[in-house]
C-alpha positions as CSV (number, residue, x, y, z in Angstrom):
1,M,9.6,-86.3,154.5
2,F,11.6,-89.2,153.1
3,F,12.6,-90.3,156.6
4,L,8.9,-90.4,157.7
5,L,8.3,-93.2,155.3
6,K,8.3,-96.3,157.5
7,T,9.0,-99.1,155.1
8,K,11.5,-99.8,152.4
9,K,8.7,-100.3,149.9
10,C,7.2,-96.9,150.6
11,R,10.6,-95.3,150.2
12,W,11.1,-97.1,146.9
13,I,7.7,-95.9,145.6
14,F,8.4,-92.4,146.7
15,L,11.8,-92.3,145.0
16,S,10.4,-93.9,141.8
17,A,7.6,-91.3,141.6
18,F,10.0,-88.4,142.3
19,S,12.5,-89.7,139.7
20,F,9.8,-90.1,137.1
21,I,8.6,-86.5,137.7
22,L,12.1,-85.2,137.6
23,I,12.7,-86.8,134.2
24,F,9.3,-86.5,132.7
25,L,8.7,-82.7,133.2
26,P,11.9,-81.5,131.4
27,V,11.3,-84.0,128.6
28,Y,7.7,-82.8,128.2
29,A,8.7,-79.1,128.4
30,Y,11.6,-79.5,125.9
31,F,10.4,-82.0,123.4
32,Y,6.6,-81.4,123.3
33,E,5.3,-78.1,124.7
34,S,8.0,-75.8,123.4
35,R,7.2,-77.1,119.9
36,A,3.4,-77.3,120.1
37,L,2.7,-74.1,118.2
38,R,-1.0,-73.4,117.7
39,A,-3.4,-70.6,116.8
40,V,-5.4,-69.1,119.6
41,H,-8.6,-67.4,118.6
42,F,-10.2,-64.2,120.0
43,E,-13.1,-62.1,119.0
44,V,-13.1,-58.4,119.7
45,T,-16.4,-56.5,119.5
46,S,-16.5,-52.7,119.3
47,E,-19.0,-50.0,118.4
48,D,-16.1,-47.9,117.0
49,L,-15.4,-50.5,114.4
50,P,-16.6,-49.4,110.9
51,A,-19.1,-51.8,109.2
52,G,-16.6,-52.5,106.4
53,F,-14.2,-54.2,108.9
54,D,-16.8,-56.5,110.4
55,G,-15.2,-60.0,110.4
56,F,-11.8,-58.6,109.6
57,K,-9.2,-61.2,110.7
58,I,-5.8,-60.2,112.3
59,L,-2.9,-62.7,112.7
60,Y,-0.4,-61.6,115.4
61,I,3.0,-63.2,115.6
62,S,5.6,-62.3,118.3
63,D,8.8,-63.5,119.9
64,I,10.1,-65.9,117.3
65,H,13.6,-65.7,118.7
66,H,15.0,-67.4,115.5
67,G,18.5,-68.8,116.1
68,C,18.3,-68.9,119.9
69,R,19.7,-72.1,121.4
70,G,16.8,-74.4,122.0
71,S,14.4,-72.1,120.2
72,F,13.2,-74.5,117.5
73,N,12.8,-73.4,114.0
74,L,9.0,-73.0,114.0
75,I,8.8,-70.8,111.0
76,P,7.5,-73.6,108.7
77,K,4.7,-74.1,111.2
78,I,4.0,-70.3,111.3
79,I,3.6,-70.4,107.5
80,E,1.3,-73.4,107.7
81,I,-0.9,-71.8,110.3
82,T,-1.0,-68.5,108.4
83,R,-2.2,-70.3,105.3
84,Q,-4.9,-72.2,107.3
85,E,-6.2,-69.0,108.9
86,S,-6.1,-66.9,105.8
87,P,-5.9,-63.5,107.7
88,D,-6.7,-60.1,106.2
89,I,-3.6,-58.6,107.8
90,I,-0.5,-59.8,109.7
91,F,1.1,-58.0,112.7
92,F,4.5,-58.9,114.2
93,G,5.3,-58.0,117.8
94,G,9.1,-58.1,117.7
95,D,12.0,-60.3,118.9
96,Y,12.5,-61.9,115.5
97,S,16.0,-63.2,116.0
98,E,18.3,-63.9,118.9
99,D,21.7,-64.3,117.3
100,Y,22.4,-60.5,117.0
101,T,24.0,-60.9,113.6
102,R,22.8,-59.5,110.3
103,E,23.1,-63.0,108.7
104,M,20.7,-64.6,111.2
105,Q,18.3,-61.6,111.0
106,K,18.3,-61.9,107.2
107,E,17.7,-65.6,107.4
108,C,14.7,-65.1,109.6
109,F,13.1,-62.4,107.5
110,E,13.7,-64.3,104.3
111,A,12.0,-67.3,105.8
112,L,9.0,-65.1,106.8
113,R,8.7,-63.5,103.3
114,P,6.2,-66.1,102.0
115,L,3.7,-64.9,104.5
116,S,1.1,-62.8,102.9
117,A,-2.2,-61.0,103.6
118,P,-4.5,-58.7,101.5
119,Y,-3.9,-55.7,103.7
120,G,-0.2,-56.2,104.3
121,K,2.3,-57.1,107.0
122,Y,3.4,-54.7,109.7
123,G,5.7,-55.0,112.7
124,V,7.5,-53.4,115.6
125,L,10.9,-54.1,117.2
126,G,11.3,-56.0,120.4
127,N,14.1,-55.6,123.0
128,H,16.2,-58.4,121.2
129,D,16.0,-56.5,117.9
130,Y,18.2,-53.5,118.9
131,L,21.5,-55.4,118.3
132,P,23.5,-55.0,116.3
133,C,21.5,-51.9,115.2
134,P,17.8,-51.2,115.2
135,L,18.0,-49.3,111.9
136,L,19.6,-52.4,110.4
137,T,16.8,-54.6,111.8
138,I,14.2,-52.4,110.2
139,H,16.0,-52.4,106.9
140,Q,16.2,-56.2,106.9
141,M,12.6,-56.7,107.9
142,E,11.4,-54.3,105.2
143,T,13.8,-55.5,102.5
144,F,13.9,-59.3,103.0
145,G,10.7,-59.9,105.0
146,K,8.5,-57.3,103.2
147,I,7.3,-56.2,106.6
148,T,6.5,-52.5,107.1
149,S,7.9,-51.1,110.3
150,L,5.5,-49.4,112.7
151,N,8.3,-48.4,115.1
152,D,7.1,-45.0,116.3
153,T,4.8,-44.5,113.3
154,G,1.2,-45.3,112.3
155,V,-0.9,-46.1,109.3
156,W,-4.6,-46.0,108.3
157,I,-5.8,-49.3,107.0
158,Q,-8.4,-48.4,104.3
159,K,-11.2,-50.7,103.2
160,G,-13.5,-49.0,100.8
161,Q,-14.8,-45.9,102.5
162,D,-13.9,-47.2,106.0
163,R,-10.6,-47.1,107.8
164,I,-9.0,-48.1,111.1
165,R,-5.8,-46.7,112.7
166,V,-2.8,-48.9,113.6
167,F,0.3,-47.5,115.3
168,G,3.3,-48.9,117.1
169,T,6.1,-47.8,119.4
170,E,9.8,-48.5,119.9
171,Y,10.7,-50.7,122.9
172,L,11.3,-48.5,125.9
173,W,14.2,-49.8,128.0
174,D,13.8,-47.2,130.7
175,Q,10.6,-47.8,132.7
176,N,10.4,-44.1,133.4
177,A,11.0,-42.9,129.9
178,P,8.2,-40.9,128.3
179,L,5.9,-42.5,125.8
180,A,6.6,-39.7,123.3
181,F,5.3,-40.7,119.9
182,P,2.4,-42.8,121.0
183,R,1.0,-40.0,123.1
184,Y,1.5,-37.6,120.3
185,E,-0.3,-40.0,118.0
186,V,-3.3,-40.4,120.3
187,S,-3.7,-36.7,120.7
188,F,-4.8,-36.4,117.0
189,L,-7.2,-39.4,117.1
190,K,-10.9,-39.2,117.8
191,K,-12.7,-41.3,120.4
192,S,-14.9,-42.6,117.6
193,D,-11.9,-44.0,115.6
194,F,-11.1,-47.7,115.9
195,V,-7.5,-47.8,117.0
196,I,-5.0,-50.6,117.4
197,F,-1.8,-50.1,119.4
198,L,1.2,-52.4,118.8
199,P,3.8,-52.3,121.6
200,H,6.3,-55.1,122.1
201,S,5.5,-55.2,125.8
202,P,2.1,-54.8,127.3
203,D,3.7,-52.6,130.0
204,H,3.8,-49.8,127.5
205,F,0.0,-49.5,127.6
206,E,0.2,-48.4,131.2
207,R,2.3,-45.3,130.2
208,F,-0.9,-43.6,128.7
209,T,-3.1,-41.5,130.8
210,A,-6.6,-42.7,131.6
211,K,-8.1,-40.3,129.0
212,E,-5.6,-41.5,126.4
213,K,-6.4,-45.2,127.1
214,Q,-10.0,-44.6,126.2
215,K,-9.1,-43.9,122.6
216,L,-7.4,-47.3,122.2
217,D,-9.7,-50.1,121.2
218,L,-7.3,-53.0,120.9
219,V,-3.7,-53.6,122.2
220,L,-1.7,-56.5,120.9
221,A,1.5,-57.3,122.7
222,G,4.1,-60.1,123.4
223,H,7.4,-60.1,125.3
224,S,6.1,-62.0,128.4
225,H,6.2,-65.5,126.8
226,G,3.3,-66.2,129.0
227,G,5.8,-66.8,131.8
228,Q,7.4,-69.6,129.6
229,I,7.9,-71.9,132.6
230,T,5.0,-71.7,135.0
231,F,3.5,-73.6,137.9
232,F,0.7,-75.3,135.9
233,G,-0.3,-71.9,134.4
234,L,-1.1,-70.4,137.8
235,W,2.1,-68.6,138.6
236,A,5.4,-67.8,136.8
237,P,8.5,-67.6,139.0
238,V,10.2,-65.3,136.5
239,S,8.4,-62.4,134.8
240,V,9.8,-59.9,132.4
241,I,6.8,-57.6,132.6
242,H,5.7,-55.4,135.6
243,H,1.9,-55.5,135.1
244,K,1.2,-59.2,135.8
245,E,-2.4,-58.9,134.7
246,Y,-1.1,-58.8,131.1
247,M,1.0,-62.0,131.4
248,T,-1.0,-63.9,128.9
249,G,-4.4,-63.9,127.2
250,C,-7.2,-61.3,127.0
251,T,-7.9,-58.5,129.5
252,K,-11.0,-56.3,128.9
253,K,-10.7,-52.9,130.6
254,D,-13.7,-51.1,132.1
255,F,-13.3,-48.2,129.7
256,G,-13.5,-50.5,126.7
257,T,-9.9,-51.3,125.7
258,T,-9.1,-54.9,125.0
259,V,-5.5,-56.0,125.8
260,I,-4.3,-59.3,124.4
261,T,-0.9,-60.7,125.2
262,S,0.6,-63.6,123.3
263,N,2.8,-66.3,124.7
264,G,4.9,-65.9,121.6
265,V,6.5,-68.5,119.4
266,G,10.1,-69.2,120.6
267,T,11.9,-69.5,123.9
268,N,14.6,-67.4,125.6
269,V,17.4,-68.4,128.0
270,F,15.9,-71.8,128.8
271,P,14.7,-74.1,125.9
272,F,11.7,-75.1,127.9
273,R,8.0,-74.2,128.1
274,F,5.7,-75.5,130.9
275,F,2.0,-74.6,130.8
276,A,2.8,-71.6,128.6
277,P,2.6,-73.1,125.1
278,P,3.8,-71.2,122.0
279,Q,1.0,-69.5,120.1
280,I,-0.1,-67.2,117.3
281,L,-3.0,-65.0,117.9
282,C,-5.9,-64.9,115.5
283,V,-8.2,-61.9,116.3
284,T,-11.5,-61.4,114.5
285,L,-13.0,-57.9,114.7
286,K,-16.8,-57.6,115.1
287,C,-19.1,-54.6,115.0
288,G,-21.3,-54.0,118.1
289,K,-21.3,-53.1,121.7
C-alpha cells in the first residue's frame, strides 16, 4: 500500500499517521484504560426473589491480580468504589494475587480487609490462586481478608424471614472434569428458591444440565478479563474461555438465568487493556417477572 502512494507528501502523511497510531494505542492502553476502574451497574429481576431482598445490592469484584507486573495497585480505588456504592453484600470471583507467594497474598487480603458490607464478604478461588497451595489461599483470605470461602460450599443469606442461596465451586482445570459439588448442591434446591452461583469462569455454568440450569437465577463470573485487548470491543484475538457469549457483560438465557461476566480489575501477561476496561459489578436485585 505504501508504494501506491504517488507523492512524497502522501507518504509522509501516511507514515506520520501510522507512527502516531503505533505510539498512541499502547500509551492509551497502558497509562489510561488499564487504570480506569469503574463500577458497572446491572439490575436483575426475578419472580423467585423474596420480597425482603427487593433492592438488595451486590458488589462483585474479580481478577485483581495483585502483584502482577503491570497490574496496577487498584485496591485503593476498589475501596473507594465500595464506599460509594454501599453494597449489602460483597462477592469475590478469584485471582486475587499473581505473585504465588504467601507474602503477596497476605498483602492483598490485608489491603482488602477494610471492605465491609452488612451481609458479609464471600469469595471463590481462581486459577491463579492454587499456587503455592489452595488451602493456604483460603486460610489467608479468611484470616487476613475476613472473606468467607465458598469454594465447593454454599450458604443461605437470611434477611428477616426471607432467604436466598449462594454457592460457589472450585476452579476446574480439566474441561471434562465433572461438576461434582455444584450439581449435588442444585439437586437439593427448589425451583422457587432464588439461587446465585459463583464460579470463577463462566464456562462452568455450561457443565450443568438444562434442568439444573433452570434452578439458577444469577451467575456471576470473571476470568475472561473481557478479552483484555480487543479490536474496539468487537473481537478478542486471545480468549481464555470457551463459550464466547460470556466474554463480558450480561447474558439473559431463555429459561430465566442471568449470566454476568466481569472484565475484572487487574491485567495478566500484558499490562494493557484496549476496549475492555477494568470494572467492578454492582448488581441490584428486584422482585418481578
